[in-house]
N, C-alpha and C positions, 0 to 999 in steps of 0.2 A: 515761198510765201511765209510771212511772219506769223507769230503765234496767234495774235488777235484775229486776223482774217481767217486762219485755219479753224479756230474754234467757232467763229460765227458760221462759216460754211458747213462745218460738221453739225452744228445745231440745226441749221436749216434743212440739211439732207436728212438728219435724224427725225425731224418733225414730219417731213413728207412720208418717210417710212412708217412712222407711228400712226399717221392719219390713215394710210392704206391698211395697215395691220389692225387698227382698231375696228374698221368696218368689217374686215374678214373675221376677226375674233369675236365680235359681238354676235355675228350670225351663228357661229359655233356655240357660243355661250347660251344664246336663246334656245337653240335646239336641245342642248343638254338640260338647261334649267326648266323648260316647260315639259319636254317629252321624256327626259332621262335617257336620251339616245346619244351614244358616242358616234358621231357621224364621221367615219373615216374617209368618206367620199367628199368631204367639204372642200378639199383642195382642188378636186376635179371640177366642182362647180365654179370655182375661181378660174381655172384653166378654160372652161367652156365659155365663160364670159369674155375672156380675152380673144379666143379664137373666133367667136361670133362677132366680136367688134371688128376684127379684120375683115370678115366677110361683108358685114354691113357697110363699112367705110369704102370697101373696094367696089361694091356693086351699086350703091346709091349715087345717082348723079347729083351734080351741084357742088357747092363749095365744101371744102374739108370741114369747116365749122358746123354746117348743117348736117353733114353725114355723121360727124362725131356725136352731135346732140341726139340724132336719131338712134345711134348705137347705144347711147346712155339710157335710153328709154326701152328700146326693143330688146336688147340683150338680157337685162335682168328679168324682163317678163318671160322670155323664152326659157331661161334657166329656172325660174320659179315654177313654170308650168311642168318642166321635166321633173323637178324635185317633188312636186305635188303628186304627179303620176307614180313616181317611185315609192312615195309614202303609201299611197292607196293600193297599189298593186303588190307591194312587197312587204313593207314594214308593218302595215296594218294586219296583214295575214299572219305575221309572226307574233302578233299581240304585243309588240314592242318589248319582247324578252331581251334583256341586256346582251347576253352572249350571242343570241341569234341575230340581233340587229348589227352587231359589230361585224360578223361574218357577211351579212347581207350588204352592208355598206362597202366592205372590201370588194365584193363582187360588182357593185355599182361603179366603184372606182375604176376597175379594169375595163368594164363595158364602155364607160365614157372615154377613157384614155384611148382604147383601141378604135373607137368610133372617130375620135378626133384625128388619130393617125391615118385612118382610111380616107377620110374626106378632106383633111387639111394637109396631110403630108408630114414628113419628118423635119422640115426646115423651119427655122425661126424666121418670122416675118414681121417687119415693122408696121406700125400704124402711125400715120402722120398726126401731129398735134393739131388741135383746131385753130390755134393761133401761135404766133412766135414773136414774143417781145420780152424785153428784159427790164426788171425793176432795179434801179440804182440803189444799192445798199452801201454802207460804209466799206470802203476798200475795193468793192467789185460789184458788177451787175449780176443779178440772179434771175433765173428763168421765171417769167410771169406765169407760165402754165403750171409749174410746180406749186407756186403760191395758190393758184386757183384750185389745185388738187386738195390742199389743206382746207381751204374754205368750203369746197364742195363736201368733203368728208364731215366737217363740222355741221353743215346744214343737214345732211342725211342723218347723222347721229342725233342731232336735236329733234328731228322728226320722229325717229324711233323712240326717243325718250318721251315725247309727247304722246305717241301712240300707246306706250306701255303705262303711262301714269295719268293721262287725262282723257282717255276714251273708254267706252264700254268694251271695245275689243281687248284693250289692255287689261281691264278688270277681269274679263272672262279668261284670258290667258293666265293671269296670276292665280285665279281660283282653280283652274285646272292643274297648275303647277303644284299647288298646296295639297290637293286631294282630288284625283280625277274621278273616283267613285262617288264622292259627295257632290262634285260638280255635275256628274251625269244624273244623279238623283234629283238635282234642282233644274233639270231640263236643258243643260248645256250639252250641245253635240260635241263631244270630246273628239270624235273622229275628224270633224271639220277644223277644230282648233289645232289638232296635231298636224293635219295636212297644211293648214295655213302657216303654222310656225315653221315647218320644214321648208316650205316655199319661201318664206320671208328670210330665213337664214341663208338659203342658197342665193336669193336675190341680192342680199347685202354683199356676199362674196363676189358676185358678178359685177356689181357696181364698183367695188374696189378694183377688180381686174380691168374694167373698161377705163377707169381713171389712170391706172398705172401703165397700161400697155403702150402709150406713146413714149414713156420714159424707158421701158424695157422693150421686149419683143414678144409676140405671141408664139407659143411653142406648146406642143402637146404634152410635154413633160414638166411644164412649169408649175404644176399644182403641189409638188412635194414640199418646197420651202414654205409657202403660205400655210399649209396644213401643220407642219412642225411648229412654226412660230405661233400659230393660233393656239395650238395645244399648250405651248409654253406659257403664253399670255393668260389663258383661261385658268391654268393650274396655279400660276403665281397670284393672279388676282382673286381667285376663288370661284369655284364652279357655280355657274348660275348668277353671279354677281355682276351687274352691268357696270357699276361704279368701279369695282376691282378690275374688270377687263379693260376699261379705258385707262386707268392709272398704270396698269402693267404694260399696256401697249405703248403708252408714252415713254415709260422707262426703258423698255426694250428697244424702241425706235431710236431714242437719243443715245443709248449705249452703243447701238450699231453704228450710228453716225460718228460718234466720237472715236470709237476704236478704229474704224476703217478709214475715216477721212482725216482726223486730226493726228492720230498716232500711227497710221499706215500699217495697221495689222491686216492680215488677209480677211476677206469677208466671212470665212468660216469661223474665225476666232470668236466673233460676237455670239455665234450660235453655240459654241462650246461653253462660253461663259454663262449664257442663258440657261443651258442645260444643267450646268452645275448649280445655278440658282434654284432651278426646279427641284433638284435633289435636296438642297437645304430646306426648301419650303416643305417638301413632303416629309422630311424628318422632324422639323421643329414646329411646323404649323400646317398639318395635312389639309385643313379646310381652306388654305390660301390666305392671303393677307386681309381680304375683305369678306371672306366667306364665313358662314355661321357654323359653329361647331354642332355636330348632330346631337339631338337631345338624348 
């Protein structure tokens, strides 16, 4: 394949990666931005969404498109419910102490991982795409489903932005983020805000997993890479910065696409480069590219 088609293919693949990564990383960024909780179990919520998508599409009768649409609704709701329970039963009792919550989310990680292994098994399993058609681009045809993944991610991210900036819920979340004690003094139920934020972050990871699982395969160990890349994106973009998270996700996704597709580097090479970028950011701009310097 000539250079032009390779670059175009790399950009398309990188955009798909960026769309899925943006959904996952925004969930992690929200959790940290509002709750100041480093959720080490975030990748396992992603994994849980993929595994549940396999169960739903296998057991629901009817066409693959309807089963997939049901999975796209049911799986994030289940994952969000599990996250809310984890917050209320574990994190709340720890009073969201930073060190304690890190240890607690590591424990949640292993519980979810071993539960998936017990009920799902060790094998990677495919989920059928809801439709199979190709869009003709210059030089080659491209998967219509992957283009729909990009579109769906943009729609969900737009809805999250509207929620945070144009609704009372978003206002309450921002007030809690700034000062939870003052927010509580004004009658805001901070416990509900934290539980909802934790659930929303997990649901976004689950949506990303359901969208990507027809491209990859569901596996009980698939949460590691999304967690690592989400941390990389959040650190580069700036902790708690939605704009920075989206910009960093796009950059990392396109970098991955170009290095692995256009220049034939192994998939791990992009992660090495991204990790080096994190080190540079931490040295020269610790608050991230779009984060605010502490007062």
